[in-house]
C-alpha positions in Angstrom: -56.7 39.1 -16.4 -55.9 41.1 -19.5 -52.7 42.4 -18.0 -51.6 38.9 -16.9 -52.3 37.5 -20.4 -50.5 40.4 -22.1 -47.4 39.9 -19.8 -47.4 36.2 -20.6 -48.1 36.5 -24.3 -44.4 36.3 -25.3 -43.9 33.3 -23.1 -41.9 35.1 -20.4 -42.8 37.6 -17.7 -39.6 39.6 -17.2 -38.7 41.7 -14.1 -39.9 44.9 -15.7 -43.4 43.5 -16.4 -43.5 42.0 -12.9 -42.6 45.3 -11.3 -45.2 47.1 -13.4 -48.0 44.7 -12.5 -47.1 44.8 -8.8 -46.9 48.6 -8.9 -50.4 48.8 -10.5 -51.8 46.4 -7.9 -50.4 48.7 -5.1 -51.8 51.8 -6.8 -55.2 50.1 -6.9 -55.0 49.2 -3.2 -54.8 45.5 -3.7 -54.4 43.5 -0.5 -52.0 40.7 0.1 -54.4 38.0 -0.9 -55.2 39.7 -4.2 -51.5 40.3 -4.9 -50.7 36.7 -4.2 -53.5 35.5 -6.5 -52.1 37.6 -9.4 -48.5 36.3 -8.7 -49.8 32.8 -8.7 -51.6 33.4 -12.0 -48.4 34.8 -13.5 -46.6 31.6 -12.5 -49.0 29.4 -14.4 -48.4 28.6 -18.1 -50.2 30.8 -20.6 -53.6 29.6 -21.6 -53.4 30.2 -25.4 -57.1 29.4 -25.9 -58.2 32.0 -23.4 -56.0 34.7 -25.0 -57.3 33.7 -28.5 -60.9 33.9 -27.2 -60.3 37.4 -25.9 -59.0 38.8 -29.3 -61.8 40.7 -31.0 -60.3 40.2 -34.5 -60.5 36.6 -35.6 -57.5 37.0 -38.0 -55.4 38.4 -35.2 -56.4 35.5 -33.0 -55.4 32.9 -35.6 -52.1 34.7 -36.2 -51.4 34.7 -32.4 -52.2 31.0 -32.2 -49.9 30.2 -35.2 -47.0 32.2 -33.6 -47.4 30.3 -30.3 -47.3 26.8 -32.0 
């Protein structure tokens, strides 16, 4: 999930990010179902609240939320 959130954090998953993620999935031995799940998650809008909740530094979390508003 962290890789998905990081890729989506700027509001766009570009081809380079997509290729990197798919490559990492292949390296890890992900099957078709797992790969499809990740691709589906990448297609969904970014859940800002989930990203903010995962940031260990509260000031960093607030800064990210302000930037996305």
